[in-house]
C-alpha positions in Angstrom: 0.0 0.0 0.0 2.6 2.5 1.1 4.9 1.8 -1.9 1.9 2.2 -4.3 0.8 5.5 -2.8 4.4 6.9 -2.6 4.9 6.1 -6.3 1.6 7.8 -7.3 2.2 10.9 -5.1 5.9 11.3 -6.1 5.4 11.1 -9.8 2.3 13.3 -9.8 4.4 16.0 -8.0 7.3 15.4 -10.4 5.3 16.2 -13.5 3.5 19.3 -12.2 6.0 21.5 -13.9 5.5 19.9 -17.3 1.7 20.0 -17.0 1.9 23.8 -16.3 4.1 24.3 -19.3 1.6 22.3 -21.4 -1.3 24.4 -20.0 0.5 27.6 -20.9 1.1 26.4 -24.4 -2.5 25.3 -25.0 -4.3 28.0 -23.1 -2.1 31.0 -23.6 -0.3 31.1 -20.3 -3.2 30.2 -17.9 -2.3 28.1 -14.9 -4.5 26.2 -12.5 -3.9 25.2 -8.9 -3.4 21.5 -9.1 -2.1 20.9 -5.6 -5.4 20.7 -3.9 -7.0 18.2 -6.4 -3.8 16.2 -6.0 -4.1 16.0 -2.3 -7.8 15.3 -2.5 -7.2 12.4 -5.0 -4.5 10.9 -2.8 -6.6 11.2 0.3 -9.5 9.4 -1.4 -7.1 6.6 -2.5 -5.8 6.2 1.0 -9.3 6.1 2.5 -10.6 3.7 -0.1 -7.7 1.2 0.3 -7.6 1.4 4.1 -11.4 0.8 4.3 -11.0 -2.2 2.0 -8.1 -3.6 4.1 -10.2 -3.4 7.3 -13.2 -5.1 5.6 -11.1 -7.9 4.1 -8.7 -8.4 7.0 -5.8 -8.6 4.6 -3.5 -6.4 2.5 -1.4 -7.0 -0.6 -2.2 -6.7 -4.2 -5.5 -7.9 -5.7 -5.0 -10.9 -7.8 -6.9 -14.1 -8.7 -6.0 -15.8 -5.4 -7.2 -12.9 -3.3 -10.4 -12.7 -5.3 -11.0 -16.4 -4.7 -10.3 -15.9 -0.9 -12.8 -13.0 -0.9 -15.4 -15.2 -2.6 -14.8 -17.9 -0.1 -14.9 -15.6 2.9 -17.9 -13.5 1.9 -19.9 -15.8 -0.2 -18.6 -19.2 1.0 -17.2 -20.0 -2.5 -20.6 -20.1 -4.1 -20.9 -20.4 -7.9 -21.2 -17.1 -9.9 -23.4 -16.7 -12.9 -22.5 -13.9 -15.2 -25.1 -12.8 -17.8 -24.3 -10.6 -20.8 -25.3 -10.2 -24.4 -21.7 -10.6 -25.6 -19.9 -13.9 -25.2 -16.2 -14.2 -24.3 -15.4 -16.7 -27.0 -17.0 -16.9 -30.4 -16.7 -20.0 -32.6 -16.5 -19.3 -36.3 -15.9 -21.4 -39.5 -12.8 -20.8 -41.5 -13.2 -20.9 -45.3 -11.9 -24.5 -45.3 -14.6 -25.5 -42.8 -12.4 -25.8 -39.7 -13.7 -24.1 -36.5 -11.7 -21.2 -35.0 -12.1 -19.4 -31.7 -12.3 -15.6 -31.8 -12.1 -13.0 -29.0 -14.7 -10.2 -29.5 -13.7 -6.5 -29.5 -15.4 -5.8 -26.2 -14.3 -3.9 -23.1 -16.9 -5.8 -21.1 -15.3 -9.1 -22.1 -11.8 -7.8 -21.5 -12.8 -6.9 -18.0 -14.9 -9.9 -16.9 -13.2 -12.8 -18.5 -10.3 -12.8 -15.9 -12.9 -12.8 -13.2 -14.5 -16.0 -14.5 -11.1 -17.6 -14.8 -10.5 -16.8 -11.1 -13.9 -17.7 -9.8 -15.3 -20.3 -12.2 -19.0 -20.6 -12.7 -21.2 -20.1 -15.7 -21.3 -17.3 -18.3 -24.7 -16.9 -20.0 -24.5 -15.1 -23.4 -26.0 -14.9 -26.8 -24.5 -17.5 -29.1 -23.7 -15.3 -32.1 -20.9 -17.3 -33.9 -21.6 -19.3 -37.0 -20.1 -22.4 -35.4 -21.4 -21.8 -31.9 -24.1 -24.5 -32.1 -21.6 -27.0 -33.4 -19.5 -27.1 -30.2 -22.1 -27.0 -27.4 -23.4 -30.0 -25.5 -27.0 -31.0 -25.1 -27.5 -28.3 -22.6 -26.1 -25.6 -24.9 -22.9 -25.3 -22.8 -19.2 -25.3 -23.9 -16.2 -25.3 -21.5 -13.7 -22.5 -22.0 -11.0 -21.3 -22.4 -10.4 -24.0 -25.1 -7.0 -25.0 -23.7 -7.9 -24.8 -20.0 -11.7 -25.4 -19.6 -12.1 -23.5 -16.4 -15.8 -22.3 -16.7 -18.8 -22.9 -18.9 -20.5 -20.7 -21.5 -24.3 -21.3 -21.6 -25.4 -20.0 -25.0 -28.8 -18.4 -25.6 -30.1 -18.6 -29.1 -32.0 -15.8 -30.8 -34.0 -15.7 -34.0 -33.0 -13.2 -36.7 -36.1 -11.2 -35.8 -35.3 -11.2 -32.1 -31.7 -10.1 -32.7 -32.9 -7.3 -35.1 -35.4 -6.0 -32.6 -33.7 -6.6 -29.2 -30.1 -5.9 -30.2 -29.9 -3.7 -33.2 -33.3 -2.0 -32.6 -34.1 -1.2 -28.9 -30.6 -1.7 -27.5 -28.5 0.1 -30.1 -30.8 2.4 -31.9 -32.6 3.3 -28.7 -30.7 2.9 -25.4 -27.2 3.4 -26.8 -27.7 6.9 -28.3 -30.1 7.8 -25.4 -27.2 7.2 -22.9 -24.4 8.8 -24.9 -24.2 12.5 -25.5 -22.9 12.0 -29.1 -25.7 13.8 -31.0 -27.4 10.8 -32.5 -31.2 10.7 -32.2 -32.5 7.7 -30.3 -35.2 5.7 -32.1 -37.8 3.8 -30.1 -40.2 1.3 -31.8 -42.9 -0.8 -30.1 -41.9 -4.0 -32.0 -38.3 -3.5 -30.9 -39.4 -3.1 -27.3 -41.5 -6.3 -27.5 -38.5 -8.3 -28.7 -36.3 -6.7 -26.0 -38.7 -7.8 -23.3 -39.0 -11.4 -24.8 -35.2 -11.8 -25.1 -34.7 -10.5 -21.5 -37.1 -13.2 -20.4 -35.0 -15.8 -22.3 -31.9 -14.8 -20.5 -33.7 -14.7 -17.1 -35.0 -18.3 -17.8 -31.5 -19.5 -18.6 -30.3 -18.0 -15.3 -32.9 -19.9 -13.4 -32.0 -23.1 -15.3 -28.3 -22.7 -14.4 -28.7 -21.5 -10.8 -28.8 -24.8 -9.1 -29.8 -23.2 -5.8 -32.5 -20.9 -4.5 -30.1 -18.0 -3.8 -27.6 -17.8 -6.6 -25.2 -14.9 -7.1 -25.9 -13.4 -10.5 -24.0 -10.6 -12.2 -26.2 -9.0 -15.0 -24.1 -6.9 -17.4 -25.2 -3.8 -19.3 -28.0 -2.1 -21.1 -29.1 -5.1 -23.2 -30.5 -6.8 -20.1 -32.2 -4.0 -18.0 -35.4 -6.1 -17.4 -33.7 -9.3 -16.4 -33.0 -8.5 -12.7 -36.8 -8.2 -12.0 -37.6 -11.3 -14.0 -35.0 -13.3 -12.1 -36.2 -11.9 -8.8 -39.8 -13.0 -9.6 -38.6 -16.6 -10.0 -35.8 -16.6 -7.4 -36.7 -14.1 -4.7 -33.7 -15.0 -2.6 -31.1 -14.5 -5.4 -28.4 -11.9 -5.0 -28.5 -10.0 -8.2 -25.8 -7.5 -9.1 -26.5 -5.3 -12.1 -23.6 -3.4 -13.7 -24.3 -0.6 -16.3 -21.1 -0.3 -18.5 -22.2 2.9 -20.4 -23.0 6.4 -19.1 -26.4 6.9 -17.4 -28.0 10.1 -18.7 -29.6 12.9 -16.9 -33.2 12.4 -15.7 -34.5 14.8 -18.4 -32.7 12.9 -21.2 -33.7 9.5 -19.8 -37.3 10.7 -19.9 -37.2 10.5 -23.7 -37.6 6.7 -23.5 -41.3 5.7 -23.7 -40.6 2.7 -21.5 -38.6 4.5 -18.8 -40.8 3.2 -15.9 -40.4 -0.4 -17.1 -36.7 -0.1 -17.5 -36.2 1.4 -14.0 -38.4 -1.1 -12.4 -36.6 -4.0 -14.1 -33.2 -2.7 -13.0 -34.4 -2.3 -9.4 -35.1 -6.0 -9.2 -31.3 -6.1 -8.5 -29.8 -6.2 -5.0 -27.1 -3.8 -6.1 -26.6 -1.7 -9.2 -23.1 -0.6 -10.2 -22.0 2.3 -12.4 -18.5 3.6 -13.3 -18.8 6.9 -11.6 -20.7 8.6 -8.8 -22.2 11.1 -11.3 -23.8 8.2 -13.2 -25.2 6.9 -9.8 -26.6 10.3 -9.1 -28.2 10.5 -12.5 -29.8 7.1 -12.0 -31.2 8.0 -8.6 -32.5 11.3 -10.0 -34.3 9.3 -12.7 -35.9 7.0 -10.2 -36.9 9.9 -8.1 -38.6 11.6 -11.0 -40.4 8.6 -12.7 -41.1 6.0 -10.0 -42.9 5.8 -6.7 -40.1 5.0 -4.3 -38.0 6.3 -1.5 -34.5 7.6 -2.2 -32.0 7.1 0.7 -29.2 9.4 -0.4 -27.2 8.9 2.8 -26.8 5.1 2.2 -27.2 5.5 -1.6 -30.1 3.2 -1.9 -33.6 3.0 -3.5 -36.3 1.5 -1.4 -39.5 0.0 -2.9 -42.1 -1.9 -0.9 -39.6 -2.5 1.9 -36.9 -3.8 -0.4 -33.7 -1.8 -1.0 -31.4 -1.7 -4.0 -27.9 -0.3 -3.3 -26.5 2.1 -5.9 -22.7 2.1 -6.0 -19.8 3.4 -8.2 -17.4 0.6 -9.2 -14.9 1.9 -11.7 -14.0 -1.1 -13.9 -10.4 -2.0 -14.9 -8.1 -4.7 -16.3 -6.5 -7.8 -15.1 -2.9 -7.2 -13.8 -0.7 -8.3 -15.3 -2.4 -8.5 -18.6 -2.1 -12.1 -20.0 -1.9 -10.9 -23.6 1.5 -9.6 -22.9 2.8 -13.1 -22.2 5.1 -14.1 -25.1 5.1 -10.6 -26.8 8.5 -9.3 -27.6 9.9 -6.2 -25.7 8.5 -2.9 -26.7 11.5 -1.9 -28.9 11.1 -5.2 -30.9 7.4 -4.6 -31.2 8.1 -1.2 -32.5 10.6 -2.4 -35.1 8.3 -5.2 -36.4 5.2 -3.0 -36.5 7.0 -0.3 -38.5 8.4 -2.9 -40.8 5.0 -4.5 -41.2 3.5 -1.1 -42.2 6.4 -0.3 -44.6 7.5 2.7 -42.5 11.1 3.9 -41.8 12.4 3.0 -38.3 12.5 6.7 -37.3 8.8 7.3 -37.9 6.8 8.8 -35.1 3.8 6.5 -34.6 0.4 7.3 -33.2 -2.3 4.7 -32.6 -6.0 4.5 -31.9 -7.9 1.3 -31.1 -11.7 1.2 -31.3 -14.9 -0.4 -32.6 -16.2 1.8 -35.4 -18.7 3.6 -33.2 -19.8 7.2 -33.4 -19.3 7.6 -29.6 -15.6 7.0 -29.9 -14.8 10.3 -31.7 -12.8 8.7 -34.5 -13.8 11.4 -37.0 -12.6 14.1 -34.5 -9.4 12.1 -33.9 -8.5 12.0 -37.6 -9.4 15.7 -37.9 -7.0 16.4 -34.9 -4.2 14.6 -36.8 -5.0 16.8 -39.8 -4.9 19.9 -37.6 -1.6 18.7 -36.1 0.0 18.5 -39.5 -1.3 22.0 -40.4 0.2 23.5 -37.2 3.4 21.4 -37.2 4.5 21.1 -40.9 7.8 19.6 -39.7 5.9 16.5 -38.8 4.7 15.9 -42.4 6.6 12.8 -43.6 7.6 11.9 -40.0 4.4 11.2 -38.2 1.9 8.4 -39.1 -1.3 7.7 -37.2 -2.7 4.1 -37.4 -6.3 3.5 -36.5 -7.3 0.0 -35.7 -11.1 0.0 -36.3 -13.2 -3.1 -35.8 -16.4 -2.9 -37.8 -19.4 -2.8 -35.5 -23.3 -2.9 -35.9 -23.1 -2.5 -39.6 -26.8 -3.4 -39.9 -27.6 0.1 -38.5 -27.5 3.1 -41.0 -25.7 5.4 -38.6 -22.8 3.0 -38.3 -22.5 2.5 -42.1 -22.5 6.3 -42.5 -19.7 6.5 -39.9 -17.7 3.9 -41.7 -17.9 5.9 -44.9 -17.2 9.2 -43.2 -14.0 7.9 -41.5 -12.7 6.5 -44.7 -13.4 9.8 -46.5 -11.6 11.8 -43.9 -8.6 9.5 -44.0 -8.5 9.7 -47.8 -8.7 13.5 -47.8 -6.0 14.0 -45.2 -3.7 11.5 -47.1 -4.3 13.3 -50.4 -3.6 16.6 -48.8 -0.4 15.7 -46.9 0.8 12.5 -48.5 3.7 12.4 -50.9 5.2 9.3 -52.6 4.9 6.4 -50.2 4.1 8.6 -47.2 0.5 8.6 -46.0 -0.2 10.2 -42.6 -3.3 8.1 -41.7 -3.4 4.3 -42.0 -6.9 3.0 -41.5 -7.1 -0.7 -40.7 -10.8 -1.6 -40.7 -10.8 -5.2 -39.5 -11.1 -7.3 -36.3 -7.7 -7.6 -34.6 -7.0 -10.2 -32.0 -5.6 -8.9 -28.6 -2.0 -9.9 -29.2 -2.0 -7.8 -32.4 -3.5 -4.8 -30.5 -1.0 -5.0 -27.7 1.9 -5.1 -30.2 0.6 -1.7 -31.6 0.3 -0.3 -28.1 3.9 -1.2 -27.4 5.1 0.2 -30.7 3.4 3.6 -30.4 4.8 7.0 -29.4 1.3 8.2 -28.6 -2.1 6.6 -28.1 -5.1 8.9 -28.6 -8.4 8.0 -27.0 -11.0 10.6 -28.1 -14.4 9.3 -26.9 -17.2 11.8 -27.1 -18.9 10.1 -24.1 -17.8 6.9 -22.5 -18.5 5.1 -19.2 -14.9 4.1 -18.7 -12.9 3.2 -21.8 -10.5 0.4 -21.2 -8.3 1.1 -24.3 -6.7 3.9 -22.2 -5.9 1.4 -19.4 -4.7 -1.3 -21.9 -2.2 1.2 -23.4 -0.9 1.9 -19.9 -0.7 -1.8 -19.0 1.2 -2.6 -22.3 4.0 -0.1 -21.7 6.3 -1.9 -19.3 9.1 0.1 -20.9 7.5 3.3 -19.4 7.6 5.0 -22.8 4.9 6.6 -24.9 2.2 9.2 -24.0 -1.6 8.8 -23.5 -3.8 11.6 -24.9 -7.2 11.1 -23.3 -10.7 12.6 -23.8 -12.1 14.3 -20.7 -15.4 12.7 -21.5 -14.2 9.2 -20.4 -14.5 7.7 -16.9 -10.8 6.8 -17.3 -9.9 10.5 -17.3 -10.9 10.7 -13.6 -8.3 8.0 -12.8 -5.5 8.4 -15.3 -4.8 12.0 -14.4 -1.2 11.8 -15.8 -2.5 11.5 -19.3 -2.8 14.6 -21.5 -6.5 15.2 -21.0 -8.3 17.1 -23.8 -11.7 18.1 -25.1 -11.9 16.0 -28.4 -14.2 18.6 -29.9 -11.4 21.2 -29.6 -9.2 20.3 -32.5 -6.6 22.9 -31.6 -6.3 21.6 -28.1 -6.2 18.0 -29.2 -3.5 18.8 -31.9 -1.5 20.7 -29.3 -1.6 17.7 -27.0 -0.5 15.4 -29.8 2.4 17.8 -30.5 3.3 17.9 -26.8 3.2 14.1 -26.6 5.6 13.7 -29.5 8.1 16.2 -28.0 7.8 15.1 -24.4 11.1 14.3 -22.7 11.7 10.6 -21.8 11.9 11.3 -18.1 8.4 12.9 -18.2 7.0 10.0 -20.2 8.5 7.6 -17.6 7.1 9.6 -14.6 3.6 9.7 -16.0 3.5 6.1 -17.1 5.0 4.9 -13.8 2.2 6.6 -11.9 -0.6 5.4 -14.2 0.8 1.9 -14.2 0.9 1.9 -10.3 -2.7 3.0 -10.3 -3.9 0.4 -12.8 -2.0 -2.3 -11.0 -3.5 -1.4 -7.6 -7.0 -0.7 -8.9 -7.3 -3.8 -11.2 -10.3 -6.0 -12.2 -9.8 -8.3 -9.3 -10.3 -5.4 -6.9 -13.4 -4.3 -8.9 -15.0 -7.8 -8.6 -13.8 -8.3 -5.0 -15.5 -5.0 -3.9 -18.8 -6.0 -5.5 -18.7 -9.6 -4.2 -17.8 -8.4 -0.7 -20.7 -6.0 -0.7 -22.9 -8.7 -2.1 -21.8 -11.0 0.8 -22.9 -8.3 3.3 -26.3 -8.1 1.6 -26.7 -11.8 1.7 -25.9 -12.0 5.4 -28.3 -9.1 6.1 -31.1 -10.6 4.0 -30.6 -14.1 5.6 -30.7 -12.6 9.1 -33.8 -10.6 8.2 -35.4 -13.7 6.9 -34.6 -15.7 10.0 -35.9 -12.9 12.2 -39.1 -12.7 10.1 -39.6 -16.4 10.4 -39.2 -16.4 14.2 -41.6 -13.4 14.4 -44.2 -15.2 12.4 -43.8 -18.3 14.4 -44.1 -16.4 17.7 -47.1 -14.6 16.4 -48.8 -17.8 15.4 -48.0 -19.2 18.8 -49.5 -16.2 20.6 -52.7 -16.5 18.5 -53.0 -20.2 19.4 
């Protein structure tokens, strides 16, 4: 604990001078008082970790073993059921007919898969791969990872109409734009809502099939399954249901756009606990409940009470496993850099920027490429020397807005390359394809700068992946202020992605940053991500769930005794 905090405090103090220089450059000489926020952040870290140590009765780093001990201590080692739309492993056919396993481009999967490796259990998800049915048993289960077989995936099958209405329609044309301030109009259609409700029931039924006990521990993930907690509660009233919302929760006014706002809130409040990335999202949720439901809001204990039952509302900022297993077997950063530049046909002295995203309008990819264009306008000496590579996984291509984005990103890259390219030099390399994690981490390790430009994001794990990849303590993270990660990775160069001059200035500052400043910033961010990793995230939730279970069981026993005593008195 002390070593971690000393590292974070020391390096934050060490780069204050550089940050002030950057602020003067970007804002015309203005300075801000950083010292008080620094002390406040550190004080919160100390309080958080000390409270956690007192609750757990142990210190040390959070890792799979500590998570298993927490599960055993607080929940007696009981099986965990995770429920999400996205599955952690997808089985697909190669052109020759052989079956291959693919890892989806999903921050949710990146975060939760290590938890299942540590705790075992069952992961219930939509079976979306072309070969998914070919590998499951008679109960629609398959053991994963393929080479270790630690836990089971239970696959839920959807018809084409169900997937269109539930996933593409209500979830991603309705809820996704509703929750993200990214200027795309949400679309709500009654048939989509009907499919959403039917599919949520399918998932809830699968949970009840897999539970095995009357009081399972169920982790419901994200906006695709907002109705499932209540549906599970109706069949398994003693279940401990933890819901986690991975995207932003909008203001009460914005949430009121949804025609089925009451049903969504009521469905979510079937959970014992609801987690969000930030306290602001928790506050927005409670404001929405206060405005649209009959309930009591206990703001002191951060809970919503309905008919005598409470749902705790808590911030749990999500993170990564530490160390990241995808780094195993990768060459050192200098070798990754050499091979990536060679692969791209670039000279070894090239300054390399990288972005990694699904092709989604909330990720600010258009603004990112425009910032690169502005950088080359302001810094003509970088023309011919700086190349930005965007790894962009195609996403939700059945939706018009996503097809339009695909075309827009390609058009911007083409225009910038025509404007600034010469001979074999092109400033923007756009790679629109799925990339497996080892490839992505090679690019992280090769880059001089990683730019995360989300217009609105619950957390954004790309930022943390870049930090985790850089064990050489080189490279600079430029990070949108509209991500949850910006609240934690304060040593990044934090920018407003809509302000192209500011973003371009931050990219220029990153490319000229002295090595000792890069090292200081990365050392601090790496210490933070190592301490506040995914095992801690899961451990905190499971510990809180254990407290709820003990409280509910005690209440149940007291109620039983009261009823028995009352019947005895009547007799």
